[in-house]
C-alpha positions as YAML, in Angstrom:
chain: A
units: angstrom
residues:
- id: 1
  name: MET
  ca: [0.00, 0.00, 0.00]
- id: 2
  name: VAL
  ca: [1.52, 3.29, -1.15]
- id: 3
  name: ALA
  ca: [1.69, 6.11, 1.41]
- id: 4
  name: TYR
  ca: [0.20, 9.13, -0.32]
- id: 5
  name: LEU
  ca: [1.69, 12.61, -0.04]
- id: 6
  name: GLU
  ca: [-0.38, 15.71, 0.65]
- id: 7
  name: PHE
  ca: [-0.55, 16.78, -3.00]
- id: 8
  name: GLU
  ca: [-1.61, 13.25, -4.03]
- id: 9
  name: LYS
  ca: [-4.97, 13.38, -2.21]
- id: 10
  name: PRO
  ca: [-7.07, 13.37, -5.42]
- id: 11
  name: ILE
  ca: [-5.19, 10.24, -6.55]
- id: 12
  name: ALA
  ca: [-5.69, 8.64, -3.14]
- id: 13
  name: GLU
  ca: [-9.43, 9.34, -3.30]
- id: 14
  name: LEU
  ca: [-9.72, 7.68, -6.71]
- id: 15
  name: GLN
  ca: [-7.77, 4.65, -5.53]
- id: 16
  name: ALA
  ca: [-10.00, 4.41, -2.43]
- id: 17
  name: ARG
  ca: [-13.07, 4.51, -4.67]
- id: 18
  name: ILE
  ca: [-11.63, 1.71, -6.85]
- id: 19
  name: ALA
  ca: [-10.91, -0.40, -3.77]
- id: 20
  name: GLU
  ca: [-14.44, 0.23, -2.48]
- id: 21
  name: LEU
  ca: [-15.98, -0.88, -5.78]
- id: 22
  name: ARG
  ca: [-13.87, -4.02, -5.87]
- id: 23
  name: SER
  ca: [-14.88, -4.83, -2.31]
- id: 24
  name: THR
  ca: [-18.54, -4.38, -3.23]
- id: 25
  name: ALA
  ca: [-18.15, -6.68, -6.24]
- id: 26
  name: ASP
  ca: [-16.39, -9.33, -4.16]
- id: 27
  name: ALA
  ca: [-19.26, -9.30, -1.68]
- id: 28
  name: GLY
  ca: [-21.94, -9.89, -4.32]
- id: 29
  name: SER
  ca: [-22.48, -10.69, -7.96]
- id: 30
  name: LEU
  ca: [-22.19, -7.16, -9.37]
- id: 31
  name: ASP
  ca: [-20.14, -6.71, -12.54]
- id: 32
  name: ILE
  ca: [-18.34, -3.41, -12.11]
- id: 33
  name: GLU
  ca: [-15.23, -4.07, -14.21]
- id: 34
  name: SER
  ca: [-16.20, -1.43, -16.74]
- id: 35
  name: GLU
  ca: [-16.55, 1.24, -14.05]
- id: 36
  name: VAL
  ca: [-13.32, 0.15, -12.37]
- id: 37
  name: SER
  ca: [-11.45, 0.31, -15.68]
- id: 38
  name: LYS
  ca: [-12.66, 3.86, -16.25]
- id: 39
  name: LEU
  ca: [-11.60, 4.92, -12.76]
- id: 40
  name: GLU
  ca: [-8.20, 3.24, -13.12]
- id: 41
  name: ALA
  ca: [-7.60, 5.02, -16.43]
- id: 42
  name: LYS
  ca: [-8.61, 8.31, -14.79]
- id: 43
  name: SER
  ca: [-6.29, 7.61, -11.83]
- id: 44
  name: ASP
  ca: [-3.35, 6.74, -14.11]
- id: 45
  name: LYS
  ca: [-3.86, 9.93, -16.12]
- id: 46
  name: LEU
  ca: [-4.13, 12.03, -12.97]
- id: 47
  name: LEU
  ca: [-0.91, 10.46, -11.63]
- id: 48
  name: ARG
  ca: [0.96, 11.21, -14.87]
- id: 49
  name: ASP
  ca: [-0.38, 14.74, -15.08]
- id: 50
  name: THR
  ca: [0.45, 15.43, -11.43]
- id: 51
  name: TYR
  ca: [4.03, 14.19, -11.67]
- id: 52
  name: ALA
  ca: [4.63, 15.96, -14.96]
- id: 53
  name: LYS
  ca: [4.30, 19.35, -13.26]
- id: 54
  name: LEU
  ca: [5.62, 18.91, -9.73]
- id: 55
  name: THR
  ca: [6.84, 22.04, -7.98]
- id: 56
  name: PRO
  ca: [10.30, 22.02, -6.33]
- id: 57
  name: TRP
  ca: [8.65, 21.67, -2.92]
- id: 58
  name: GLN
  ca: [6.57, 18.71, -4.09]
- id: 59
  name: LYS
  ca: [9.71, 17.09, -5.50]
- id: 60
  name: THR
  ca: [11.33, 17.57, -2.10]
- id: 61
  name: GLN
  ca: [8.46, 15.65, -0.53]
- id: 62
  name: VAL
  ca: [8.82, 12.86, -3.11]
- id: 63
  name: ALA
  ca: [12.59, 12.72, -2.50]
- id: 64
  name: ARG
  ca: [11.90, 12.20, 1.21]
- id: 65
  name: HIS
  ca: [9.22, 9.53, 0.70]
- id: 66
  name: PRO
  ca: [9.92, 6.74, 3.22]
- id: 67
  name: GLU
  ca: [9.20, 4.02, 0.65]
- id: 68
  name: ARG
  ca: [11.84, 5.16, -1.86]
- id: 69
  name: PRO
  ca: [14.63, 2.59, -2.33]
- id: 70
  name: HIS
  ca: [17.55, 2.87, 0.09]
- id: 71
  name: PHE
  ca: [21.25, 2.07, -0.20]
- id: 72
  name: LYS
  ca: [20.74, -1.58, 0.76]
- id: 73
  name: ASP
  ca: [18.06, -1.93, -1.95]
- id: 74
  name: TYR
  ca: [20.35, -0.54, -4.66]
- id: 75
  name: VAL
  ca: [23.16, -2.84, -3.55]
- id: 76
  name: ALA
  ca: [20.82, -5.83, -3.61]
- id: 77
  name: GLY
  ca: [19.52, -4.75, -7.02]
- id: 78
  name: PHE
  ca: [22.65, -4.13, -9.08]
- id: 79
  name: ILE
  ca: [25.73, -4.96, -6.99]
- id: 80
  name: SER
  ca: [26.72, -8.61, -6.74]
- id: 81
  name: ASP
  ca: [29.18, -10.22, -4.30]
- id: 82
  name: PHE
  ca: [28.90, -7.21, -1.98]
- id: 83
  name: MET
  ca: [31.42, -7.32, 0.89]
- id: 84
  name: PRO
  ca: [30.81, -4.56, 3.46]
- id: 85
  name: LEU
  ca: [33.85, -2.90, 5.02]
- id: 86
  name: ALA
  ca: [33.39, -1.27, 8.40]
- id: 87
  name: GLY
  ca: [35.07, 1.32, 10.58]
- id: 88
  name: ASP
  ca: [37.29, 4.35, 10.18]
- id: 89
  name: ARG
  ca: [40.22, 2.71, 12.03]
- id: 90
  name: ALA
  ca: [40.26, 5.64, 14.45]
- id: 91
  name: PHE
  ca: [37.04, 5.90, 16.45]
- id: 92
  name: ALA
  ca: [34.03, 3.81, 15.40]
- id: 93
  name: ASP
  ca: [31.89, 2.43, 12.61]
- id: 94
  name: ASP
  ca: [29.20, 4.91, 11.55]
- id: 95
  name: GLN
  ca: [26.20, 3.07, 10.11]
- id: 96
  name: ALA
  ca: [24.88, 6.24, 8.42]
- id: 97
  name: ILE
  ca: [27.45, 5.58, 5.68]
- id: 98
  name: ILE
  ca: [27.88, 2.05, 4.39]
- id: 99
  name: GLY
  ca: [30.54, 0.91, 1.95]
- id: 100
  name: GLY
  ca: [32.22, -2.12, 0.55]
- id: 101
  name: LEU
  ca: [33.51, -4.08, -2.41]
- id: 102
  name: GLY
  ca: [31.27, -5.57, -5.07]
- id: 103
  name: ARG
  ca: [30.64, -6.07, -8.75]
- id: 104
  name: LEU
  ca: [28.55, -3.93, -11.06]
- id: 105
  name: GLY
  ca: [28.06, -6.33, -13.94]
- id: 106
  name: ASP
  ca: [31.56, -7.67, -14.66]
- id: 107
  name: ARG
  ca: [33.28, -4.61, -13.17]
- id: 108
  name: LYS
  ca: [34.77, -4.64, -9.67]
- id: 109
  name: VAL
  ca: [33.82, -1.47, -7.78]
- id: 110
  name: MET
  ca: [33.92, 0.20, -4.40]
- id: 111
  name: VAL
  ca: [30.39, 1.24, -3.38]
- id: 112
  name: ILE
  ca: [29.77, 3.91, -0.73]
- id: 113
  name: GLY
  ca: [26.50, 5.52, 0.28]
- id: 114
  name: HIS
  ca: [24.11, 6.87, 2.87]
- id: 115
  name: GLU
  ca: [21.57, 4.56, 4.48]
- id: 116
  name: LYS
  ca: [18.55, 6.15, 6.17]
- id: 117
  name: GLY
  ca: [16.83, 2.96, 7.30]
- id: 118
  name: ASP
  ca: [13.28, 1.85, 6.56]
- id: 119
  name: ASP
  ca: [11.71, 1.34, 9.99]
- id: 120
  name: THR
  ca: [12.08, 2.86, 13.45]
- id: 121
  name: ALA
  ca: [14.85, 0.54, 14.64]
- id: 122
  name: SER
  ca: [16.94, 0.79, 11.46]
- id: 123
  name: ARG
  ca: [16.48, 4.56, 11.23]
- id: 124
  name: ILE
  ca: [17.86, 4.96, 14.72]
- id: 125
  name: ARG
  ca: [20.72, 2.56, 13.95]
- id: 126
  name: HIS
  ca: [21.60, 4.46, 10.76]
- id: 127
  name: ASN
  ca: [20.94, 7.85, 12.40]
- id: 128
  name: PHE
  ca: [18.50, 8.72, 9.59]
- id: 129
  name: GLY
  ca: [21.41, 8.84, 7.12]
- id: 130
  name: MET
  ca: [23.11, 11.74, 8.93]
- id: 131
  name: ALA
  ca: [26.78, 10.82, 9.11]
- id: 132
  name: LYS
  ca: [29.25, 11.71, 11.86]
- id: 133
  name: PRO
  ca: [32.97, 12.35, 11.36]
- id: 134
  name: GLU
  ca: [33.77, 8.64, 11.63]
- id: 135
  name: GLY
  ca: [31.39, 8.01, 8.72]
- id: 136
  name: TYR
  ca: [33.26, 10.39, 6.43]
- id: 137
  name: ARG
  ca: [36.61, 9.04, 7.63]
- id: 138
  name: LYS
  ca: [35.37, 5.55, 6.75]
- id: 139
  name: ALA
  ca: [34.47, 6.85, 3.29]
- id: 140
  name: ILE
  ca: [37.98, 8.32, 2.94]
- id: 141
  name: ARG
  ca: [39.52, 5.00, 3.95]
- id: 142
  name: LEU
  ca: [37.45, 3.11, 1.38]
- id: 143
  name: MET
  ca: [38.17, 5.61, -1.40]
- id: 144
  name: GLU
  ca: [41.90, 5.41, -0.72]
- id: 145
  name: LEU
  ca: [41.66, 1.62, -0.73]
- id: 146
  name: ALA
  ca: [39.87, 1.72, -4.09]
- id: 147
  name: ASP
  ca: [42.51, 4.05, -5.49]
- id: 148
  name: ARG
  ca: [45.29, 1.76, -4.32]
- id: 149
  name: PHE
  ca: [43.78, -1.25, -6.13]
- id: 150
  name: GLY
  ca: [42.51, 0.61, -9.20]
- id: 151
  name: LEU
  ca: [38.80, 0.14, -8.47]
- id: 152
  name: PRO
  ca: [36.18, 2.64, -9.68]
- id: 153
  name: VAL
  ca: [34.15, 4.30, -6.92]
- id: 154
  name: VAL
  ca: [30.36, 4.50, -6.95]
- id: 155
  name: SER
  ca: [28.60, 6.64, -4.34]
- id: 156
  name: LEU
  ca: [24.87, 6.83, -3.63]
- id: 157
  name: VAL
  ca: [23.80, 10.03, -1.91]
- id: 158
  name: ASP
  ca: [20.69, 10.21, 0.26]
- id: 159
  name: THR
  ca: [21.01, 12.43, 3.31]
- id: 160
  name: SER
  ca: [19.37, 15.52, 4.75]
- id: 161
  name: GLY
  ca: [22.86, 16.58, 5.86]
- id: 162
  name: ALA
  ca: [25.72, 15.67, 8.16]
- id: 163
  name: PHE
  ca: [24.84, 15.04, 11.81]
- id: 164
  name: PRO
  ca: [24.75, 18.43, 13.60]
- id: 165
  name: GLY
  ca: [25.25, 17.17, 17.17]
- id: 166
  name: ILE
  ca: [27.79, 18.49, 19.66]
- id: 167
  name: GLN
  ca: [29.67, 15.16, 19.69]
- id: 168
  name: ALA
  ca: [30.16, 15.33, 15.93]
- id: 169
  name: GLU
  ca: [31.51, 18.87, 16.15]
- id: 170
  name: GLU
  ca: [33.87, 17.85, 18.96]
- id: 171
  name: ARG
  ca: [35.26, 15.06, 16.79]
- id: 172
  name: GLY
  ca: [35.89, 17.39, 13.82]
- id: 173
  name: GLN
  ca: [32.82, 17.22, 11.59]
- id: 174
  name: ALA
  ca: [33.84, 20.09, 9.30]
- id: 175
  name: GLU
  ca: [37.38, 18.75, 8.90]
- id: 176
  name: ALA
  ca: [36.11, 15.24, 8.13]
- id: 177
  name: ILE
  ca: [33.72, 16.55, 5.44]
- id: 178
  name: ALA
  ca: [36.49, 18.66, 3.89]
- id: 179
  name: ARG
  ca: [38.92, 15.71, 3.91]
- id: 180
  name: SER
  ca: [36.31, 13.44, 2.33]
- id: 181
  name: THR
  ca: [35.64, 15.98, -0.43]
- id: 182
  name: GLU
  ca: [39.39, 16.25, -0.97]
- id: 183
  name: ALA
  ca: [39.67, 12.45, -1.17]
- id: 184
  name: CYS
  ca: [37.02, 12.40, -3.91]
- id: 185
  name: LEU
  ca: [38.88, 15.02, -5.93]
- id: 186
  name: ALA
  ca: [42.24, 13.27, -5.48]
- id: 187
  name: LEU
  ca: [41.12, 9.86, -6.79]
- id: 188
  name: GLY
  ca: [43.07, 8.48, -9.71]
- id: 189
  name: VAL
  ca: [40.20, 6.11, -10.57]
- id: 190
  name: PRO
  ca: [36.79, 6.91, -12.09]
- id: 191
  name: MET
  ca: [34.12, 8.06, -9.64]
- id: 192
  name: VAL
  ca: [30.40, 8.20, -10.32]
- id: 193
  name: ALA
  ca: [27.99, 9.67, -7.76]
- id: 194
  name: ALA
  ca: [24.21, 9.46, -7.82]
- id: 195
  name: VAL
  ca: [21.82, 11.58, -5.78]
- id: 196
  name: VAL
  ca: [18.98, 9.10, -5.21]
- id: 197
  name: GLY
  ca: [16.87, 11.01, -2.68]
- id: 198
  name: GLU
  ca: [18.00, 14.03, -0.69]
- id: 199
  name: GLY
  ca: [21.38, 15.57, -1.30]
- id: 200
  name: GLY
  ca: [21.82, 17.83, 1.70]
- id: 201
  name: SER
  ca: [24.70, 20.26, 2.10]
- id: 202
  name: GLY
  ca: [28.30, 19.22, 2.84]
- id: 203
  name: GLY
  ca: [27.02, 15.88, 4.04]
- id: 204
  name: ALA
  ca: [26.22, 15.08, 0.41]
- id: 205
  name: ILE
  ca: [29.10, 16.73, -1.45]
- id: 206
  name: ALA
  ca: [31.60, 14.93, 0.79]
- id: 207
  name: VAL
  ca: [30.94, 11.74, -1.18]
- id: 208
  name: ALA
  ca: [29.73, 13.32, -4.43]
- id: 209
  name: ALA
  ca: [32.68, 15.31, -5.83]
- id: 210
  name: ALA
  ca: [32.77, 12.86, -8.73]
- id: 211
  name: ASN
  ca: [33.68, 12.77, -12.42]
- id: 212
  name: SER
  ca: [30.05, 12.14, -13.25]
- id: 213
  name: VAL
  ca: [27.15, 13.20, -11.01]
- id: 214
  name: LEU
  ca: [23.81, 11.56, -11.69]
- id: 215
  name: MET
  ca: [20.51, 12.52, -10.12]
- id: 216
  name: PHE
  ca: [17.12, 10.88, -10.03]
- id: 217
  name: GLU
  ca: [14.33, 12.85, -11.68]
- id: 218
  name: HIS
  ca: [12.55, 13.53, -8.38]
- id: 219
  name: ALA
  ca: [15.60, 13.83, -6.12]
- id: 220
  name: VAL
  ca: [16.75, 17.16, -4.66]
- id: 221
  name: TYR
  ca: [20.24, 18.56, -4.06]
- id: 222
  name: SER
  ca: [20.91, 21.75, -2.10]
- id: 223
  name: VAL
  ca: [23.19, 23.55, 0.33]
- id: 224
  name: ILE
  ca: [20.43, 23.65, 2.98]
- id: 225
  name: SER
  ca: [16.92, 22.25, 3.34]
- id: 226
  name: PRO
  ca: [14.05, 24.46, 2.13]
- id: 227
  name: GLU
  ca: [12.78, 24.64, 5.72]
- id: 228
  name: GLY
  ca: [16.20, 25.71, 6.96]
- id: 229
  name: CYS
  ca: [16.50, 28.35, 4.26]
- id: 230
  name: ALA
  ca: [13.02, 29.71, 5.04]
- id: 231
  name: SER
  ca: [13.81, 29.83, 8.76]
- id: 232
  name: ILE
  ca: [16.92, 31.92, 8.11]
- id: 233
  name: LEU
  ca: [15.45, 34.28, 5.52]
- id: 234
  name: TRP
  ca: [11.89, 34.70, 6.76]
- id: 235
  name: ARG
  ca: [12.12, 33.42, 10.36]
- id: 236
  name: THR
  ca: [9.48, 30.81, 9.59]
- id: 237
  name: GLY
  ca: [9.44, 27.37, 8.03]
- id: 238
  name: ASP
  ca: [6.05, 28.09, 6.46]
- id: 239
  name: LYS
  ca: [7.77, 29.53, 3.37]
- id: 240
  name: ALA
  ca: [9.64, 26.33, 2.58]
- id: 241
  name: ALA
  ca: [7.89, 26.01, -0.79]
- id: 242
  name: GLU
  ca: [9.04, 29.51, -1.77]
- id: 243
  name: ALA
  ca: [12.58, 28.70, -0.61]
- id: 244
  name: ALA
  ca: [12.65, 25.46, -2.63]
- id: 245
  name: GLU
  ca: [11.66, 27.38, -5.75]
- id: 246
  name: ALA
  ca: [14.37, 30.01, -5.22]
- id: 247
  name: MET
  ca: [17.16, 27.54, -4.42]
- id: 248
  name: LYS
  ca: [16.85, 25.54, -7.67]
- id: 249
  name: VAL
  ca: [16.95, 22.17, -5.89]
- id: 250
  name: THR
  ca: [15.54, 19.99, -8.68]
- id: 251
  name: ALA
  ca: [17.43, 17.75, -11.09]
- id: 252
  name: ALA
  ca: [16.31, 19.73, -14.14]
- id: 253
  name: ASP
  ca: [17.50, 23.04, -12.68]
- id: 254
  name: LEU
  ca: [20.80, 21.62, -11.48]
- id: 255
  name: GLN
  ca: [21.53, 20.03, -14.84]
- id: 256
  name: LYS
  ca: [21.08, 23.44, -16.48]
- id: 257
  name: LEU
  ca: [23.48, 24.94, -13.91]
- id: 258
  name: GLY
  ca: [26.11, 22.27, -14.59]
- id: 259
  name: VAL
  ca: [25.98, 20.80, -11.09]
- id: 260
  name: VAL
  ca: [24.49, 17.53, -12.35]
- id: 261
  name: ASP
  ca: [25.66, 15.73, -15.48]
- id: 262
  name: ARG
  ca: [22.76, 13.37, -16.08]
- id: 263
  name: VAL
  ca: [19.17, 13.02, -14.90]
- id: 264
  name: VAL
  ca: [17.88, 9.45, -14.49]
- id: 265
  name: ALA
  ca: [14.16, 9.11, -15.20]
- id: 266
  name: GLU
  ca: [11.97, 7.56, -12.51]
- id: 267
  name: PRO
  ca: [8.88, 5.38, -12.97]
- id: 268
  name: VAL
  ca: [5.62, 7.34, -13.21]
- id: 269
  name: GLY
  ca: [4.70, 8.42, -9.69]
- id: 270
  name: GLY
  ca: [8.26, 8.23, -8.34]
- id: 271
  name: ALA
  ca: [10.79, 5.53, -7.49]
- id: 272
  name: HIS
  ca: [8.70, 4.37, -4.51]
- id: 273
  name: ARG
  ca: [5.91, 3.17, -6.82]
- id: 274
  name: ASP
  ca: [8.18, 0.83, -8.79]
- id: 275
  name: PRO
  ca: [11.46, 0.36, -6.88]
- id: 276
  name: ALA
  ca: [12.68, -2.48, -9.12]
- id: 277
  name: ALA
  ca: [12.41, -0.36, -12.27]
- id: 278
  name: ALA
  ca: [14.08, 2.63, -10.59]
- id: 279
  name: ILE
  ca: [16.95, 0.48, -9.29]
- id: 280
  name: ALA
  ca: [17.49, -1.13, -12.70]
- id: 281
  name: ALA
  ca: [17.51, 2.27, -14.45]
- id: 282
  name: LEU
  ca: [20.08, 3.66, -12.02]
- id: 283
  name: GLY
  ca: [22.32, 0.60, -12.27]
- id: 284
  name: ALA
  ca: [22.31, 0.84, -16.07]
- id: 285
  name: ALA
  ca: [23.07, 4.59, -15.99]
- id: 286
  name: ILE
  ca: [25.99, 4.14, -13.58]
- id: 287
  name: GLY
  ca: [27.38, 1.34, -15.75]
- id: 288
  name: GLU
  ca: [27.21, 3.57, -18.85]
- id: 289
  name: GLU
  ca: [29.00, 6.42, -17.08]
- id: 290
  name: LEU
  ca: [31.76, 4.10, -15.86]
- id: 291
  name: ASP
  ca: [32.20, 2.80, -19.40]
- id: 292
  name: LYS
  ca: [32.84, 6.37, -20.59]
- id: 293
  name: LEU
  ca: [35.49, 6.92, -17.90]
- id: 294
  name: ALA
  ca: [37.17, 3.51, -17.96]
- id: 295
  name: ALA
  ca: [39.99, 4.31, -20.41]
- id: 296
  name: LYS
  ca: [40.98, 7.65, -18.92]
- id: 297
  name: LYS
  ca: [44.30, 8.11, -17.13]
- id: 298
  name: PRO
  ca: [44.51, 9.15, -13.46]
- id: 299
  name: THR
  ca: [45.86, 12.61, -14.34]
- id: 300
  name: THR
  ca: [43.01, 13.13, -16.81]
- id: 301
  name: LEU
  ca: [40.39, 12.04, -14.27]
- id: 302
  name: ARG
  ca: [41.75, 14.37, -11.58]
- id: 303
  name: ALA
  ca: [42.01, 17.32, -13.98]
- id: 304
  name: ALA
  ca: [38.46, 16.74, -15.28]
- id: 305
  name: ARG
  ca: [37.08, 16.66, -11.73]
- id: 306
  name: ARG
  ca: [38.97, 19.81, -10.81]
- id: 307
  name: ASP
  ca: [37.81, 21.69, -13.90]
- id: 308
  name: LYS
  ca: [34.22, 20.51, -13.46]
- id: 309
  name: PHE
  ca: [33.85, 21.85, -9.91]
- id: 310
  name: LEU
  ca: [35.84, 25.03, -10.48]
- id: 311
  name: ALA
  ca: [33.54, 25.87, -13.37]
- id: 312
  name: ILE
  ca: [30.38, 25.68, -11.24]
- id: 313
  name: GLY
  ca: [29.09, 29.14, -10.41]
...
């Protein structure tokens, strides 16, 4: 059962009506298939029309949908022989960032990404995808390991931002994010990053300073959340929709600005409505991007990354 968002209420009402008719038919001998077919066609059209003209704020809500695929789903979908690698070898293992070795098709890769969790227990364990310094230091360790063995790096970004707690600041959150960004830029192997949900602030860019940056059609990527921006500018979170519009957080806007290299289409109604199709599309897109980068020399890869990010803005 899909959890409907606020702007999807008309679609939810149609689906409820369809379910009610089916229930009525099951209870008796009424033939209502014709009416159900009409309502289903109307619902499908309404879904397509709604998602064809989403506002930036509505896309933000879709990007945060709890039923969107998570890191573990993508790994299960297109990474085989996955071997997780834990710990930063200095303090602890941060479960907000998961990484390890695996195969994307026939290619050996290092996969790193944020995991938000999909129920209360896992969300607490993964800290809702908000990484602490030890998470970014783990990412650095894995990127350096990949570089040493000539393995391409794939990162999947889905975080509202780095963990803002006092403990994280005491352990050097800003330094860890900066070092992780530096590690991305210094890689002598191809790196492909994909923003699959939320791409929030330095917590996202720390594992996304890649040769090729992909972004799902309904994902968002920004320096601050719309609510945070509205709170700073207007002293109220009620203007989050206006902030989202001004910040250009959507994939289409960011591709025009040169921040994102490729937008990956989602199934109609968002990745949460057909996770398998969304996962397959992303896996194929990442594979294509790695194919383009495979023959390039380390110096070329580093220079291209440097030029790409210096050109932004």
